[in-house]
N, C-alpha and C positions, 0 to 999 in steps of 0.2 A: 751341810747346808740344809736349811729348812725352807720348804717351798709350799706356798698356798696355791691351790689349784681350784679355779672356778670356771663356770661355763654358763652359757644361755641365760644371761641376766636380763635381756629383753627390756632394757630401760628402767628396771626397778632398782634404783640407786640405794634405797633404804635397805633392801634385802642384801644387796651386794656389800654394803658397809657392815651389816650384821655378820655376814659370812666371813669377811676379813677379820672382824673383831674376834670371832670365835676361833679363828685359826691361830691367834696369838702372834707373838713376834716371829717374823719370817725374814729370810734373806732375799727371797724372790717371790714375785707373784706371777702366775700364769693364768691368762684368760683364753679359753678355747673357742671363742667365737660366739656369734649371735649377740650383737651389740658390744663388741670388744671395746669400743670407745668409752663405754661406761667405766672401765677400769681406770682410764686416764682422768675421768671426772672426779672419782672418789679417792684418788691416791696422790693428790697434789703435794701433800706433805711427806709422802713416803720417799725414803732415800735409797731404798734397795733397787734391785734389778726388776724390770717389768718386761714380760714377754707375752705376745698374743698372736693369734692367727684369725683369719677371716672365717666366718660361718656362712651358712646359706642365706642369712638375712643381713649380711654386711656387704658393703661395696667400697671399692677403693683400689688404687694401683700401688699404693705405698706399702701394703701388707700382703703377704702370701697366704695361701690356704694351708700350707704346711711349713714346719720349721723343725730343725734338729739343733739341739744344744748339747753340750757335754758338761756334766757336773760331777766332780770328783771321779772322773774316769768312766762314768756311766752315760751312755747316749740316750737322750730323751727325744722321742719323736712326738711332735704336737700336731694335731689336726682336729678339725671340727667333727669329722666323721661322716658327713653327708655324702661324700664322694666314694665312700667305701661300703655303703649299704649296711650300716651298723644295726639297723632295725632287723635285718635278716641274719645276723650273726657276725662273727669277727674274722671269718676266713680271709677276706680280701685285705683287711687290716693286718692280719697275721703275716701274710705273704709279703706285704709291703715292708713290714717291720723286719722280716728276715733279710730282705734285699738291702735294707738300710743298716743292718746289724744293730738294731735298737735294743736297748735293755728295758726301757720304760716307754710305754705307748700311752699317750694321753689323748682322749677324745671326748666329745660331748654329743650333741644333736638329739639323742633319744630322750633326754630329760630324765633318765633313770640312772641312779647311782649304782655303780657296779665295779667290782674288782675281780679280775681273773688272772691266774698265773700259769705259766708253763715252767719247765725247769730253768729256762734262761730269760724269761720275759715277764714283765708285769704290765697288764692292761688295766687302765684306770679311767673310768668315767665318773667325775665328781657329782654328777646330777645337775639339775638346774637350780640356781639360787632363787628363781622367781616363779617358774611355771613347772613344778614337778609333775611327772606322770607316774610317780610311785608314792611312797609313804609321805615324804615331806621334802621341802627344799634341802639341798645339800651342797657340800663342798668337801675338800680333802686337803690333807697336809702330807707331803712326802718329805722324809728325812733321809739324806744320803750322807753317810759318814765319810770321813777322810779316807777310810779304808774301802769305801765303795759299798758298804752294807746299806740296804734299802729297807725302810719301814714306811708303811702307808697307814694313815689314820683317816677313816671315813667319818665325816661330821654331818649331823642333821641339825637344821636350824629350828 
């Protein structure tokens, strides 16, 4: 399964569309919050699965701040990250991931693209598609094979 991961679009639909275009053909799109409804606006013709979580700039009772899905036997934990203090490190997020037995941890909030690995986990922040605090706007693609092998590609827009 090939998954596009975006975050922190903050209403910039043009950059979100560009990010999705650069991800290529995907089976699923994940938005990690801060204007998560943007993904619904730009993906009206998309036929695959769409997942999203609330960010600190989102409101609503129909969507949660966290979600876990399983893809080809791998548990993916999605959160915006603001409730885990990701500006100050990933320790809180790491311990939550341990508790949830997550294999892949997806988060945003910092607007900084980043990938970290432990022997049993991959932490991925795709960066912000519209307001980067690092080099350039970013997104990512995760590929999880039928055998559960995981590959991550970081993309700059």
